[in-house]
N, C-alpha and C positions, 0 to 999 in steps of 0.2 A: 423637413431641415426649416429651421428660424428665417423669415423674410428678409431678415437685415441681413445673415450672413448669403442668402441666397444672391441676394443682388450686389454684396462688395465683398463675400469671404474667399477665400477660407481662412483666413489670416489676417491682423490687424497688427500694428505697430502703433505702440502708446510711449510715450515718451513722459520724462517726470513721474515713472508709473509708481517709488515705491511711497507714495503718499496723498493723501491731499485729494483732488479730482482727478489726480491720474488715478491710483489709484480705484478712484469709485470707476473710473471710465472699464479697467480691466476687468475689474466684480460684474459692470452689466457685460460684456463682452462677453465676458466667460457666460455666463449665466444664455446667452444668445449662440451658446455655443463655437464660437471663435478661436481659432488656433492664437495665439498673444505672442507677439515677442515686445517684451517690458526693459526701458533702458533709462536707465538711474546712476546715479552715483554710489549708494548705500545696499551693495552685495548681501549682508544679511537680513536687510528688509527681503529684497527681493527675490532670495532661497526661501524665504520664508513663504512670502505671496506666490511663489512655483506651488511651494508644494500645497498650499490650502487649497487650490483655484484646480488644480488638477487634482485633488482630492474629493475636490464638493461638485465639481463638474464634467469629472471625466476631461481634457481636454489637451492638450498641449501649450508648455508654457517655454519659452527661449527668452531668459533671462539677460539681459549683455550691459556687465558693470561696464559703465564710460560716463567719465567729463565732457561732454559735448561740446564743451568751450575749448578743448584744447585743442591744440594742431593738429591737423588729420583727422577729429573725432569722427565727423558725420562718414569721411569717405571710408572709414573702418567701418565703421556699424554697417554700411550697404555692402562694403564685402565681404562680413561675415554672415548677415542676410541670405545676399545669394551662392556665398557657398555651400549653404546649408540646403539650399534650393526652397527655398520659404518664399512665397506667393502671396504677397500682403496686399490689399485690396483695397484697405481701411488707416487713414493715417490721422493721428490723432499728437496733434504739434500741441503739449502741453505745457513741457519744461520751461520753467520760468522762477523768477523769485522778486519781492521788491524790495526797496528802504523807505524811513520817510525822515524829514527834517529838511532845514535851507542847504539849498541844493552845492552850495560851496564850502559845507560844514563837513559834508558826507563824503568816502572814502573814494577818492576816486577810479581805482582797480577796480572798486565794486561795482562801480555805475557803468565799466566799459564793458563791464562782465555780463550786465546783466541786459545791456545793450545788444551785444554779441546775441545772448540767450534768445531777445527777444525779437530780436533782425535777421541776422547772418544765418542765424541756424536750424528755424524752419525753412528759411527761401532754399539752401543747399539741400535740406534734406527732403524738401519735398520738390523740387529739382533732378537729383539722383531717382525719386522712387514713381516719376510719374509716366515717363515713358512707359513702362511695364505696364499703367493705365491704359494708358491710350492705347497700348500696343493691343491689350485683351478687352477694347471698347467699353471697359468698365470701371468703378471706382468711385470711392469717397476719400476728403479731406475736412478735418475739423483742426479749426486755430480757436485755442485758448485765450480769448482778447479780454476784456472785463467791459464794466459802464462805462470806467474812466477814459474809454478811449476815444466817448465822446463829449469831452469837455476838459477846458482845462485845468488840473489837478494842481495847484502850489503844494509845496512839501510833499507832493510825489510827483516830482518833473518827467524823472528819466523812466520811471514805470508807466506812467500815464501814455510818454510821447511813446514806446513800445507799442503800449496796448496798441498806441492811434495805428503805428506801420500794419500791425498786424489786421486790425481791421481794411483796412484801404487795400490791402495785400491779395488779402481773402476774398472780400469781394468782387478786385479786378480778375483775379484764376475764374469766379464763381460765373463771373462772363466768359471767359475764354473757352472753359474746358466746359463748359456743358453739352455744345453739339459733340461730346467724344463720350457721354456718358459718364462724365467723372464728376461728383456734386460737391462742390466746394462750398462750407460753413463756416462762419465766424461765431463763435458762444460767447455771448457778452454775459458774465453773471456778477453779480455784486459781492457786498459782504458774506464771506461761506467759512462752512467750521473746518479750516485748515491749518498748517504751522505755518502759513504766512504771516499772519502777524505779530509771530514771538521774532521769526526770520527777519523781517524790514524794521523789529520793535516800534511798533505805532501803539501812538499816544493819542488818540484823537481824541478830541473833548465829547462827542456822545457816540455812547455802543450802540450798535444796531442789532438786529435779530440776525444769526448768523443763520445760512441755508443749508441744507443736506446737501456733501456731495454727488451722492449719488442722484439724488433730484434732479442738480447740475446738467448731470451726464444724462438721464434720461433724457431732460429737453432736448437738448445735442440731439440726441440719437433718433428722437421723433421728429425733429425738425429737419435733419438732412436729405435734401433731395427737393425740399418742398419750397425753403427760401433761401437768400444769401446769406442773410444772421437769424440768429433767434436772440432775445433778452428774457433771462431767468429770474424770474420771481416778479409780482406785480406794484411792489414799490420802486425796484428797477426799472421798470415802463415805465412807468411815468418820471422817474429821472428824466430818464432817456428824450421822454417826449419834451418835456421845459427845455435842456437843452435848445432846443428845435428856435426857440418861440422868444429863451430870454436875450435880453441884449449882451454882448461877450464881457463887458466889462460888469454886467453885472452878476451874470453867472462865475466867472473867475473870485468876484469877492464873497458870493453865497462859499464858492468850495472852499477858498482860502477859511473860512471862517469856519467851517465845519472839518478841515483840514487840520489846522493848525494844530500843532500837539501841546497838551493841557499844559507842558513846564512852561514856557511861553506866554 
């Protein structure tokens, strides 16, 4: 049996699993023999992923089509898992999206939904699933944060603030639950080859190389249980390191220049 499954199995739950880093986690975990509960809004994509992973890896996949920001959505997901008798030993809090622009010009409901998905949803999902992990004295939780969690990000203020919450929340839980055999990790990717930039309508002045989502997922799975957070990619590691030593006003100015949309 794969060592990761032996430690955290038999099943993993991945949110935002229909594309990008979420789908990459699904593929990497399927390759490690995990059964999977995959949650996303796009049912057609989830069904395709289910069929593909079951055929390629011989695992079981339960797709749950759900907008996690809807009222009562997280409770319904957990009830469905419980009714089906699935034992979730690994939780990947991945669902999220971004936006770019001057804050007051962005759609308010969209910004509030972003906060909900980055803050309330992972808090509730983790709170509902961790009692079972505590009882079994084993478990793993990964929060997909961002390098933007480490410094102010003009023109992506709401997104960066939400990722800062996930980073802080994850690190705090890492300290709380180590004694129960539960490993908690914050993953800090940078620019990744996903649909994020189309959804965010990002128009940055400088285009950065995009990381492979599966490489990002592998970075997290290798680090889980070894450290409280991990940064993917050397350029991102340098950015996080530098953020510790630059004066805040310099850092804000630098990121403002980088993030400022080309049209401005």
